[in-house]
N, C-alpha and C positions, 0 to 999 in steps of 0.2 A: 502440568508439564509446560514448560516454556521453551519454545523453539527460538533459537538464535540463528539468524542468517548472517554468517560472516561474509565479509567482502573478499572477493578474489579479483584477479585482474579483469575479468569480464562479468563481475557480479552486478554491474549496474544496468544490465540488459532489462528490457521491459518484462520479460518472462519472470525474472526473479522479483521485480517490484510487484508484479501482479500476485505472485504467490504470497509475498509478505502482506499485501493488502487483504487478500482473501482470508488469511489467517487472522489478521487484526480485526477485520469486520465480523468474523464468526465469533471471536472471543470477546470483543468489546463493541457491541452494536451501536453504542452512542458515538463512535468515531466515524460512522458512515456519513455524517453531515459535515465533516471537517473539509475545509478547502485544502488544495495541494500544499500551500505554504505552511499550514498548520500540521498537516500529516508529515511533512518533512522532519520536523522536530520530534513529533510523536514517535515515528518509526525509530529514530535515533535514541530517544529517551528510553523507550521500551526495549532497547537492545536488539532490534531486528537487524540492524546494521551498525557498523562501527564508524561510518562516515555519513555525512549529510548527502542525500541524493538530490538530483536535479528536479526542480519543480515540473519541468516538461515531461519527464519520464513518469512522475507520480500522476500527473494530470491524465496522461494517456491510460495508465493502468486503472485509475479511478473510474473512468467511463465503463470499462469492461467489468470491473469488480462490482460496481453498483448495479449493473444490469444483471449480474449473477443473483443478487439478493432481491432485486425488485425489477422483474422483466419489463414492467410498464415504463420504468425510468429509461431504459435503453431504447424504447420505441419512440420516445418523444424527440 
């Protein structure tokens, strides 16, 4: 099952980006090491969103999402 997060007027909020990253990281663990600039295209290419998101939003969500999967990472 593939979830597609379509963009809405407020879909670029950090909460939506975080949900996208959590889903991506759980389905494709190899993407956990990607930098925000690479995740930007990955999220678009895998159809999580129909627009490229801002790197700043992705970077903020990455910090939270990575700590979800590796609590020691968030403590550093």
